[in-house]
DSSP file (Angstrom, degrees, kcal/mol; ACC not computed):
  #  RESIDUE AA STRUCTURE BP1 BP2  ACC     N-H-->O    O-->H-N    N-H-->O    O-->H-N    TCO  KAPPA ALPHA  PHI   PSI    X-CA   Y-CA   Z-CA
    1    1 A M              0   0    0      0, 0.0    11,-1.2     0, 0.0     2,-0.4   0.000 360.0 360.0 360.0  98.7    0.0    0.0    0.0
    2    2 A A  E     -A   11   0A   0      9,-0.2     2,-0.4     7,-0.0     9,-0.2  -0.992 360.0-155.9-141.6 134.9    1.8    3.0   -1.2
    3    3 A N  E     -A   10   0A   0      7,-2.4     7,-3.7    -2,-0.4     2,-0.6  -0.834  23.6-125.9-103.9 149.1    0.8    6.2   -2.9
    4    4 A T  E     +A    9   0A   0     -2,-0.4     2,-0.5     5,-0.2     5,-0.2  -0.844  29.6 176.2 -97.1 122.2    3.1    8.1   -5.0
    5    5 A I  E >  S-A    8   0A   0      3,-3.1     3,-1.9    -2,-0.6    -2,-0.0  -0.968  73.4 -22.6-127.9 114.6    3.6   11.8   -4.0
    6    6 A G  T 3  S-     0   0    0     -2,-0.5     3,-0.1     1,-0.3    -1,-0.1   0.824 125.5 -51.0  57.7  34.0    6.1   13.8   -5.9
    7    7 A G  T 3  S+     0   0    0      1,-0.3     2,-0.3     0, 0.0    -1,-0.3   0.260 120.6  99.5  91.8 -14.3    8.1   10.8   -7.0
    8    8 A S  E <  S-A    5   0A   0     -3,-1.9    -3,-3.1     2,-0.0     2,-0.3  -0.831  74.0-119.0-108.0 145.9    8.4    9.3   -3.5
    9    9 A K  E     -A    4   0A   0     -2,-0.3     2,-0.6    -5,-0.2    -5,-0.2  -0.679  19.0-152.4 -88.5 137.5    6.2    6.6   -2.1
   10   10 A L  E     -A    3   0A   0     -7,-3.7    -7,-2.4    -2,-0.3     2,-0.4  -0.942  11.8-141.6-110.4 117.7    4.0    7.3    0.9
   11   11 A F  E     -A    2   0A   0     -2,-0.6    -9,-0.2    -9,-0.2    -7,-0.0  -0.637  10.4-162.7 -82.0 129.7    3.2    4.3    3.1
   12   12 A I        -     0   0    0    -11,-1.2    -2,-0.0    -2,-0.4    -1,-0.0  -0.935  18.1-136.7-113.4 106.5   -0.3    4.2    4.4
   13   13 A P        -     0   0    0      0, 0.0     0, 0.0     0, 0.0     0, 0.0  -0.268  10.3-147.8 -68.8 150.0   -0.6    1.7    7.4
   14   14 A K        -     0   0    0    -13,-0.0     3,-0.1     0, 0.0    -2,-0.0  -0.976  19.2-121.3-119.4 127.4   -3.6   -0.6    7.6
   15   15 A P        -     0   0    0      0, 0.0     0, 0.0     0, 0.0     0, 0.0  -0.239  40.8 -85.7 -64.0 155.6   -4.8   -1.6   11.1
   16   16 A P    >   -     0   0    0      0, 0.0     3,-1.4     0, 0.0     4,-0.1  -0.286  35.1-119.1 -63.5 149.4   -5.0   -5.4   12.0
   17   17 A A  T 3  S+     0   0    0      1,-0.3     3,-0.1    -3,-0.1     0, 0.0   0.890 114.4  38.5 -59.1 -40.7   -8.1   -7.3   10.9
   18   18 A K  T 3  S-     0   0    0      1,-0.3    -1,-0.3     3,-0.0    51,-0.2   0.365 112.1-125.5 -90.4   5.0   -9.0   -8.1   14.5
   19   19 A G    <   -     0   0    0     -3,-1.4    -1,-0.3     2,-0.0     2,-0.2  -0.173  40.3 -54.5  75.2-179.5   -7.9   -4.8   15.9
   20   20 A S        -     0   0    0     -3,-0.1     0, 0.0    -4,-0.1     0, 0.0  -0.600  49.4-164.3 -94.7 157.0   -5.4   -4.4   18.7
   21   21 A F        -     0   0    0     -2,-0.2    47,-0.1    47,-0.1    46,-0.1  -0.965  30.2 -89.0-140.8 156.8   -5.6   -6.1   22.2
   22   22 A P        -     0   0    0      0, 0.0     2,-0.1     0, 0.0     0, 0.0  -0.277  40.8-114.7 -65.7 148.5   -3.9   -5.4   25.5
   23   23 A L        -     0   0    0      1,-0.1     2,-2.0     2,-0.0     3,-0.2  -0.459  31.7-106.8 -74.5 154.7   -0.6   -7.1   26.3
   24   24 A D    >   +     0   0    0      1,-0.2     3,-1.5    -2,-0.1     5,-0.1  -0.510  50.4 166.5 -83.6  71.6   -0.6   -9.5   29.2
   25   25 A H  T 3  S+     0   0    0     -2,-2.0    -1,-0.2     1,-0.3    -2,-0.0   0.796  74.5  46.5 -62.5 -32.2    1.3   -7.2   31.5
   26   26 A Y  T 3  S-     0   0    0     -3,-0.2    -1,-0.3     1,-0.0    -2,-0.1   0.414 108.0-121.9 -93.1   3.8    0.4   -9.3   34.6
   27   27 A G    <   +     0   0    0     -3,-1.5     3,-0.4     1,-0.1     4,-0.4   0.819  57.8 151.8  64.8  34.8    1.3  -12.6   33.0
   28   28 A E  S    S+     0   0    0      1,-0.2    -1,-0.1     2,-0.1    -3,-0.1   0.772  82.0  23.2 -69.4 -22.6   -2.2  -14.1   33.6
   29   29 A C  S >> S+     0   0    0     -5,-0.1     4,-1.7     2,-0.1     3,-0.6   0.214  91.3 107.8-122.3  10.6   -1.8  -16.3   30.6
   30   30 A K  H 3> S+     0   0    0     -3,-0.4     4,-2.5     1,-0.2     5,-0.2   0.823  72.1  62.6 -61.9 -34.3    2.0  -16.5   30.3
   31   31 A H  H 3> S+     0   0    0     -4,-0.4     4,-1.9     1,-0.2    -1,-0.2   0.874 106.4  45.3 -58.3 -40.0    2.1  -20.1   31.5
   32   32 A L  H <> S+     0   0    0     -3,-0.6     4,-2.4     2,-0.2    -1,-0.2   0.886 109.7  53.8 -72.6 -40.5    0.1  -21.2   28.5
   33   33 A M  H  X S+     0   0    0     -4,-1.7     4,-2.4     1,-0.2    -2,-0.2   0.920 111.2  47.5 -62.1 -42.0    2.1  -19.1   26.0
   34   34 A K  H  X S+     0   0    0     -4,-2.5     4,-2.2     2,-0.2    -2,-0.2   0.895 110.4  51.7 -62.1 -41.8    5.3  -20.9   27.4
   35   35 A Q  H  X S+     0   0    0     -4,-1.9     4,-2.3     2,-0.2    -2,-0.2   0.896 111.3  48.3 -62.6 -39.3    3.7  -24.3   27.1
   36   36 A Y  H  X S+     0   0    0     -4,-2.4     4,-2.3     2,-0.2    -2,-0.2   0.942 112.0  46.8 -70.4 -45.9    2.8  -23.6   23.5
   37   37 A T  H  X S+     0   0    0     -4,-2.4     4,-2.0     1,-0.2    -1,-0.2   0.864 112.8  50.5 -63.4 -33.8    6.2  -22.3   22.5
   38   38 A E  H  X S+     0   0    0     -4,-2.2     4,-2.5     2,-0.2    -1,-0.2   0.901 108.9  52.6 -69.5 -41.4    7.8  -25.3   24.2
   39   39 A C  H  X S+     0   0    0     -4,-2.3     4,-1.7     1,-0.2    -2,-0.2   0.899 109.5  48.2 -57.7 -44.6    5.4  -27.6   22.3
   40   40 A L  H  <>S+     0   0    0     -4,-2.3     5,-3.6     2,-0.2     6,-0.4   0.877 111.2  51.3 -65.8 -37.9    6.4  -26.0   19.0
   41   41 A R  H ><5S+     0   0    0     -4,-2.0     3,-0.8     3,-0.2    -2,-0.2   0.911 110.7  48.4 -64.4 -41.3   10.1  -26.4   20.0
   42   42 A E  H 3<5S+     0   0    0     -4,-2.5    -1,-0.2     1,-0.2    -2,-0.2   0.853 115.6  43.5 -69.0 -32.8    9.6  -30.1   20.8
   43   43 A T  T ><5S-     0   0    0     -4,-1.7     3,-0.6    -5,-0.2    -1,-0.2   0.323 116.0-108.5 -93.4   5.4    7.8  -30.8   17.5
   44   44 A G  T < 5S-     0   0    0     -3,-0.8    -3,-0.2    -4,-0.3    -4,-0.1   0.902  76.3 -55.1  68.6  37.6   10.2  -28.8   15.3
   45   45 A S  T 3 <S+     0   0    0     -5,-3.6     2,-0.5     1,-0.3    -1,-0.2   0.591 101.2 140.7  70.1  14.9    7.5  -26.1   14.8
   46   46 A K    <   -     0   0    0     -3,-0.6     2,-0.8    -6,-0.4    -1,-0.3  -0.769  55.0-127.2 -87.8 129.6    5.0  -28.6   13.5
   47   47 A V        +     0   0    0     -2,-0.5     2,-0.2    -3,-0.1    -7,-0.0  -0.659  37.6 177.9 -78.7 111.9    1.5  -27.8   14.8
   48   48 A T     >  -     0   0    0     -2,-0.8     4,-2.6     1,-0.1     5,-0.2  -0.535  46.8 -98.3-104.8 174.2    0.1  -31.0   16.4
   49   49 A T  H  > S+     0   0    0      1,-0.2     4,-2.0     2,-0.2     5,-0.1   0.865 125.4  52.9 -61.0 -34.8   -3.1  -31.7   18.2
   50   50 A K  H  > S+     0   0    0      2,-0.2     4,-1.7     1,-0.2    -1,-0.2   0.932 111.3  45.7 -63.8 -45.0   -1.3  -31.2   21.5
   51   51 A C  H  > S+     0   0    0      1,-0.2     4,-2.3     2,-0.2    -2,-0.2   0.866 111.7  51.7 -67.3 -36.6    0.0  -27.8   20.4
   52   52 A Q  H  X S+     0   0    0     -4,-2.6     4,-2.2     1,-0.2    -1,-0.2   0.867 107.3  53.5 -69.4 -32.5   -3.4  -26.8   19.0
   53   53 A S  H  X S+     0   0    0     -4,-2.0     4,-2.0    -5,-0.2    -1,-0.2   0.893 110.8  46.0 -63.5 -39.7   -5.0  -27.8   22.3
   54   54 A I  H  X S+     0   0    0     -4,-1.7     4,-2.2     2,-0.2    -2,-0.2   0.884 111.1  52.2 -70.9 -40.0   -2.6  -25.5   24.2
   55   55 A A  H  X S+     0   0    0     -4,-2.3     4,-2.3     2,-0.2    -2,-0.2   0.891 109.8  50.0 -62.8 -40.5   -3.2  -22.7   21.7
   56   56 A R  H  X S+     0   0    0     -4,-2.2     4,-2.4     2,-0.2    -2,-0.2   0.919 110.3  49.3 -63.7 -44.3   -6.9  -23.0   22.2
   57   57 A E  H  X S+     0   0    0     -4,-2.0     4,-2.6     2,-0.2    -2,-0.2   0.881 109.8  53.1 -63.1 -37.2   -6.5  -22.9   26.0
   58   58 A Y  H  X S+     0   0    0     -4,-2.2     4,-2.5     2,-0.2    -2,-0.2   0.933 110.7  45.3 -61.6 -48.2   -4.3  -19.7   25.6
   59   59 A L  H  X S+     0   0    0     -4,-2.3     4,-2.3     2,-0.2    -1,-0.2   0.877 112.6  50.8 -67.7 -37.2   -6.9  -17.9   23.6
   60   60 A E  H  X S+     0   0    0     -4,-2.4     4,-2.7     2,-0.2    -1,-0.2   0.914 109.1  51.8 -64.2 -41.3   -9.6  -18.9   26.0
   61   61 A C  H  X S+     0   0    0     -4,-2.6     4,-2.1     2,-0.2    -2,-0.2   0.929 109.8  49.2 -58.7 -46.7   -7.5  -17.7   28.9
   62   62 A R  H  <>S+     0   0    0     -4,-2.5     5,-3.2     1,-0.2     6,-0.9   0.919 114.0  46.5 -59.3 -41.0   -7.0  -14.3   27.0
   63   63 A M  H ><5S+     0   0    0     -4,-2.3     3,-1.0     4,-0.2    -2,-0.2   0.882 111.0  50.6 -70.6 -35.4  -10.8  -14.0   26.4
   64   64 A D  H 3<5S+     0   0    0     -4,-2.7    -1,-0.2     1,-0.2    -2,-0.2   0.833 113.0  46.2 -69.4 -32.4  -11.7  -15.0   29.9
   65   65 A K  T 3<5S-     0   0    0     -4,-2.1    -1,-0.2    -5,-0.2    -2,-0.2   0.225 116.5-113.0 -93.5  14.3   -9.3  -12.3   31.4
   66   66 A D  T < 5S+     0   0    0     -3,-1.0    -3,-0.2     2,-0.2    -4,-0.1   0.811  80.1 129.1  58.9  32.6  -10.6   -9.7   29.0
   67   67 A L  S   <S+     0   0    0     -5,-3.2     2,-0.3     1,-0.2    -4,-0.2   0.477  78.0  13.2 -93.1  -8.5   -7.3   -9.5   27.1
   68   68 A M  S    S-     0   0    0     -6,-0.9    -1,-0.2   -47,-0.1    -2,-0.2  -0.965  97.5 -80.5-159.1 158.6   -9.0  -10.0   23.8
   69   69 A V        -     0   0    0     -2,-0.3     2,-0.3   -51,-0.2    -6,-0.1  -0.335  51.0-108.7 -63.3 136.2  -12.6   -9.9   22.5
   70   70 A K        +     0   0    0     -7,-0.2     2,-0.3    -8,-0.1    -1,-0.1  -0.517  51.9 163.8 -68.3 129.0  -14.6  -13.0   23.2
   71   71 A E        -     0   0    0     -2,-0.3     2,-0.1    -3,-0.1     5,-0.1  -0.993  45.8 -91.6-147.9 151.1  -15.2  -14.9   20.0
   72   72 A D    >   -     0   0    0     -2,-0.3     3,-1.6     1,-0.2     4,-0.3  -0.430  35.5-131.9 -62.9 134.0  -16.2  -18.3   18.9
   73   73 A L  G > >S+     0   0    0      1,-0.3     3,-2.1     2,-0.2     5,-2.0   0.788 102.3  69.8 -59.9 -31.9  -13.1  -20.5   18.4
   74   74 A K  G > 5S+     0   0    0      1,-0.3     3,-0.9     3,-0.2    -1,-0.3   0.804  96.1  53.7 -61.9 -25.5  -14.3  -21.7   15.1
   75   75 A Y  G < 5S+     0   0    0     -3,-1.6    -1,-0.3     1,-0.2    -2,-0.2   0.555 105.1  55.3 -81.9  -6.0  -13.7  -18.2   13.7
   76   76 A L  G < 5S-     0   0    0     -3,-2.1    -1,-0.2    -4,-0.3    -2,-0.2   0.244 130.9 -90.5-106.3   9.0  -10.1  -18.3   15.1
   77   77 A G  T < 5S+     0   0    0     -3,-0.9     2,-0.4     1,-0.3    -3,-0.2   0.533  87.3 122.4  97.1  10.4   -9.4  -21.6   13.1
   78   78 A F      < -     0   0    0     -5,-2.0     2,-1.1    -6,-0.1    -1,-0.3  -0.882  55.0-145.6-108.1 137.9  -10.4  -24.2   15.6
   79   79 A N     >  -     0   0    0     -2,-0.4     4,-2.1     1,-0.2     3,-0.3  -0.824  18.9-166.7 -95.6  98.2  -12.9  -26.9   15.1
   80   80 A T  H  > S+     0   0    0     -2,-1.1     4,-2.2     1,-0.2     5,-0.2   0.801  79.7  58.1 -64.4 -28.8  -14.2  -27.0   18.6
   81   81 A D  H  > S+     0   0    0      1,-0.2     4,-1.8     2,-0.2    -1,-0.2   0.958 110.8  42.4 -62.7 -48.8  -16.1  -30.3   18.2
   82   82 A D  H  > S+     0   0    0     -3,-0.3     4,-1.3     1,-0.2    -2,-0.2   0.892 112.3  53.3 -65.4 -39.3  -13.0  -32.2   17.2
   83   83 A D  H  < S+     0   0    0     -4,-2.1     4,-0.5     1,-0.2     3,-0.3   0.920 109.9  47.4 -61.8 -44.4  -10.8  -30.6   19.8
   84   84 A K  H >< S+     0   0    0     -4,-2.2     3,-0.8     1,-0.2    -1,-0.2   0.865 110.1  52.5 -68.2 -33.4  -13.2  -31.5   22.7
   85   85 A S  H 3< S+     0   0    0     -4,-1.8    -1,-0.2     1,-0.2    -2,-0.2   0.754 105.6  55.3 -74.5 -22.0  -13.6  -35.1   21.5
   86   86 A Q  T 3<        0   0    0     -4,-1.3    -1,-0.2    -3,-0.3    -2,-0.2   0.532 360.0 360.0 -86.8  -6.2   -9.8  -35.6   21.4
   87   87 A N    <         0   0    0     -3,-0.8    -1,-0.2    -4,-0.5    -2,-0.1   0.478 360.0 360.0 -85.0 360.0   -9.2  -34.5   25.1
């Protein structure tokens, strides 16, 4: 996204699709973030069912602590029926 003004390009920033959300300053969900990154490290950055489960818990934690807008997990890329049956 650049407009040309007098021969130079002007960058016009575009906001994130989901908007911005507060950082977890108090570390309320940090333990899940650490579990997720450790899971990715163990699997060589391959997203497994175990890693997806931790990611889901992390997003639920953020929603429960009002660190992000509550939204149905299916809109965030999770098939909630499959995830619950695999636990």
